[in-house]
TIFIMI-59865 format. One record per residue (C-alpha): residue in one letter; x, y negated, z negated. Coordinates in nm, 3 decimals, padded with zeros to 5 digits. Last residue first. Layout:
+--------+---------+---------+---------+
! residu !    east !   north !      up !
+--------+---------+---------+---------+
!      A !       X !       Y !       Z !
...
+--------+---------+---------+---------+
END
This chain:
+--------+---------+---------+---------+
! residu !    east !   north !      up !
+--------+---------+---------+---------+
!      X ! -00.364 !  01.716 ! -00.142 !
!      X ! -00.422 !  01.376 !  00.013 !
!      X ! -00.447 !  01.094 ! -00.241 !
!      X ! -00.728 !  00.927 ! -00.430 !
!      X ! -00.585 !  00.666 ! -00.656 !
!      X ! -00.642 !  00.415 ! -00.933 !
!      X ! -00.386 !  00.226 ! -01.135 !
!      X ! -00.458 ! -00.002 ! -01.426 !
!      X ! -00.303 ! -00.329 ! -01.534 !
!      X ! -00.274 ! -00.536 ! -01.847 !
!      X ! -00.121 ! -00.863 ! -01.968 !
!      X !  00.076 ! -00.933 ! -01.649 !
!      X !  00.257 ! -01.267 ! -01.658 !
!      X !  00.157 ! -01.438 ! -01.335 !
!      X !  00.424 ! -01.669 ! -01.201 !
!      X !  00.390 ! -01.991 ! -01.008 !
!      X !  00.561 ! -02.188 ! -00.735 !
!      X !  00.438 ! -02.510 ! -00.569 !
!      X !  00.666 ! -02.616 ! -00.286 !
!      X !  00.845 ! -02.933 ! -00.175 !
!      X !  01.160 ! -02.832 !  00.017 !
!      X !  01.485 ! -03.000 ! -00.080 !
!      X !  01.649 ! -02.729 !  00.129 !
!      X !  01.983 ! -02.733 ! -00.051 !
!      X !  01.844 ! -02.752 ! -00.405 !
!      X !  01.568 ! -02.511 ! -00.305 !
!      X !  01.819 ! -02.235 ! -00.230 !
!      X !  01.654 ! -01.952 ! -00.039 !
!      X !  01.724 ! -01.581 ! -00.010 !
!      X !  01.674 ! -01.390 !  00.314 !
!      X !  01.391 ! -01.137 !  00.347 !
!      X !  01.357 ! -00.776 !  00.234 !
!      X !  00.982 ! -00.837 !  00.194 !
!      X !  00.961 ! -00.803 ! -00.186 !
!      X !  01.314 ! -00.949 ! -00.202 !
!      X !  01.172 ! -01.273 ! -00.058 !
!      X !  00.929 ! -01.298 ! -00.350 !
!      X !  01.210 ! -01.235 ! -00.598 !
!      X !  01.401 ! -01.509 ! -00.411 !
!      X !  01.105 ! -01.744 ! -00.447 !
!      X !  01.097 ! -01.680 ! -00.821 !
!      X !  01.471 ! -01.744 ! -00.860 !
!      X !  01.438 ! -02.070 ! -00.663 !
!      X !  01.141 ! -02.181 ! -00.874 !
!      X !  01.330 ! -02.104 ! -01.195 !
!      X !  01.631 ! -02.301 ! -01.064 !
!      X !  01.407 ! -02.594 ! -00.964 !
!      X !  01.240 ! -02.608 ! -01.306 !
!      X !  00.864 ! -02.672 ! -01.273 !
!      X !  00.710 ! -02.325 ! -01.259 !
!      X !  00.332 ! -02.316 ! -01.285 !
!      X !  00.216 ! -02.050 ! -01.529 !
!      X ! -00.049 ! -01.790 ! -01.455 !
!      X ! -00.199 ! -01.565 ! -01.722 !
!      X ! -00.281 ! -01.201 ! -01.678 !
!      X ! -00.508 ! -00.930 ! -01.549 !
!      X ! -00.456 ! -00.621 ! -01.340 !
!      X ! -00.573 ! -00.396 ! -01.061 !
!      X ! -00.344 ! -00.144 ! -00.894 !
!      X ! -00.438 !  00.068 ! -00.597 !
!      X ! -00.351 !  00.390 ! -00.416 !
!      X ! -00.584 !  00.502 ! -00.140 !
!      X ! -00.762 !  00.786 !  00.040 !
!      X ! -01.116 !  00.687 !  00.132 !
!      X ! -01.457 !  00.854 !  00.146 !
!      X ! -01.728 !  00.969 !  00.382 !
!      X ! -01.900 !  01.282 !  00.246 !
!      X ! -02.226 !  01.104 !  00.154 !
!      X ! -02.253 !  00.964 !  00.507 !
!      X ! -02.249 !  01.307 !  00.669 !
!      X ! -02.044 !  01.426 !  00.966 !
!      X ! -01.725 !  01.322 !  00.787 !
!      X ! -01.446 !  01.069 !  00.805 !
!      X ! -01.190 !  01.008 !  00.532 !
!      X ! -01.079 !  00.648 !  00.582 !
!      X ! -00.714 !  00.577 !  00.503 !
!      X ! -00.561 !  00.330 !  00.258 !
!      X ! -00.194 !  00.396 !  00.181 !
!      X ! -00.160 !  00.077 ! -00.025 !
!      X ! -00.398 ! -00.141 ! -00.225 !
!      X ! -00.329 ! -00.447 ! -00.438 !
!      X ! -00.547 ! -00.627 ! -00.692 !
!      X ! -00.505 ! -00.933 ! -00.909 !
!      X ! -00.675 ! -01.105 ! -01.199 !
!      X ! -00.633 ! -01.456 ! -01.329 !
!      X ! -00.654 ! -01.666 ! -01.642 !
!      X ! -00.466 ! -01.997 ! -01.610 !
!      X ! -00.778 ! -02.212 ! -01.587 !
!      X ! -00.752 ! -02.583 ! -01.500 !
!      X ! -00.410 ! -02.583 ! -01.331 !
!      X ! -00.498 ! -02.249 ! -01.179 !
!      X ! -00.810 ! -02.386 ! -01.010 !
!      X ! -00.620 ! -02.679 ! -00.858 !
!      X ! -00.336 ! -02.456 ! -00.736 !
!      X ! -00.569 ! -02.212 ! -00.562 !
!      X ! -00.785 ! -02.494 ! -00.419 !
!      X ! -00.508 ! -02.692 ! -00.260 !
!      X ! -00.226 ! -02.939 ! -00.302 !
!      X !  00.146 ! -02.880 ! -00.360 !
!      X !  00.120 ! -02.594 ! -00.112 !
!      X !  00.168 ! -02.238 ! -00.216 !
!      X !  00.382 ! -01.991 ! -00.402 !
!      X !  00.375 ! -01.649 ! -00.562 !
!      X !  00.549 ! -01.457 ! -00.838 !
!      X !  00.416 ! -01.152 ! -01.021 !
!      X !  00.557 ! -01.050 ! -01.359 !
!      X !  00.571 ! -00.712 ! -01.532 !
!      X !  00.948 ! -00.689 ! -01.478 !
!      X !  00.967 ! -00.794 ! -01.112 !
!      X !  00.706 ! -00.838 ! -00.838 !
!      X !  00.708 ! -01.078 ! -00.544 !
!      X !  00.405 ! -01.222 ! -00.375 !
!      X !  00.233 ! -01.308 ! -00.049 !
!      X ! -00.118 ! -01.418 ! -00.131 !
!      X ! -00.476 ! -01.314 ! -00.049 !
!      X ! -00.733 ! -01.543 ! -00.211 !
!      X ! -01.030 ! -01.465 ! -00.432 !
!      X ! -01.238 ! -01.743 ! -00.584 !
!      X ! -01.515 ! -01.680 ! -00.837 !
!      X ! -01.776 ! -01.953 ! -00.881 !
!      X ! -01.824 ! -02.106 ! -01.226 !
!      X ! -01.784 ! -02.466 ! -01.106 !
!      X ! -01.457 ! -02.486 ! -01.301 !
!      X ! -01.320 ! -02.221 ! -01.069 !
!      X ! -01.252 ! -01.863 ! -01.168 !
!      X ! -00.959 ! -01.687 ! -01.005 !
!      X ! -00.889 ! -01.356 ! -00.832 !
!      X ! -00.558 ! -01.306 ! -00.650 !
!      X ! -00.567 ! -01.046 ! -00.376 !
!      X ! -00.222 ! -00.907 ! -00.315 !
!      X !  00.006 ! -00.884 ! -00.017 !
!      X !  00.244 ! -00.641 !  00.153 !
!      X !  00.210 ! -00.363 ! -00.102 !
!      X !  00.500 ! -00.126 ! -00.168 !
!      X !  00.655 ! -00.295 ! -00.475 !
!      X !  00.319 ! -00.319 ! -00.652 !
!      X !  00.255 !  00.049 ! -00.573 !
!      X !  00.593 !  00.143 ! -00.724 !
!      X !  00.515 ! -00.069 ! -01.032 !
!      X !  00.186 !  00.118 ! -01.075 !
!      X !  00.365 !  00.454 ! -01.056 !
!      X !  00.625 !  00.333 ! -01.309 !
!      X !  00.343 !  00.219 ! -01.541 !
!      X !  00.180 !  00.564 ! -01.545 !
!      X ! -00.186 !  00.507 ! -01.634 !
!      X ! -00.346 !  00.635 ! -01.311 !
!      X ! -00.725 !  00.672 ! -01.301 !
!      X ! -00.884 !  00.867 ! -01.015 !
!      X ! -01.013 !  01.168 ! -01.213 !
!      X ! -01.106 !  00.929 ! -01.496 !
!      X ! -01.375 !  00.780 ! -01.270 !
!      X ! -01.557 !  00.557 ! -01.520 !
!      X ! -01.251 !  00.357 ! -01.613 !
!      X ! -01.269 !  00.258 ! -01.975 !
!      X ! -01.375 ! -00.094 ! -02.053 !
!      X ! -01.102 ! -00.310 ! -02.207 !
!      X ! -01.073 ! -00.488 ! -01.872 !
!      X ! -01.400 ! -00.674 ! -01.938 !
!      X ! -01.218 ! -00.997 ! -02.002 !
!      X ! -01.065 ! -01.222 ! -02.262 !
!      X ! -01.127 ! -01.067 ! -02.602 !
!      X ! -01.023 ! -00.723 ! -02.482 !
!      X ! -00.696 ! -00.872 ! -02.357 !
!      X ! -00.577 ! -00.976 ! -02.702 !
!      X ! -00.551 ! -01.354 ! -02.730 !
!      X ! -00.237 ! -01.512 ! -02.591 !
!      X !  00.048 ! -01.641 ! -02.808 !
+--------+---------+---------+---------+
END
């Protein structure tokens, strides 16, 4: 069992801008289903943060993504399964004559969780099909393709929504 989130990361802090905070899980799930990619934040063994955009699929508080059998993302995650993620949709600059009035409309979700590499071919196939569903793409059967691919899932421990929308 994982430690409580407040023992892992700073996520336990309250959002400063309560007027922008969204706590409705359905709203956050809708944003996760709308986004085209997410930024995955990792921490390498050298102490440096690493953020990488990834294609993903979302289902039931779990994110699925894939990559090459070799590479920095995979190497970091094999050593440290803690990760964070962020997606943004409906971003639009609000222009003004003064710098202090410039702003942005947006909807975003930021979250934390643990990543697990999937080894079972049927689990990997299911995960890739959830990913393909995110983009309304065709399903894949890894047994037929015999395609080498690294597939992982991020089990979401916590997430928070934030928005500034047109009125």
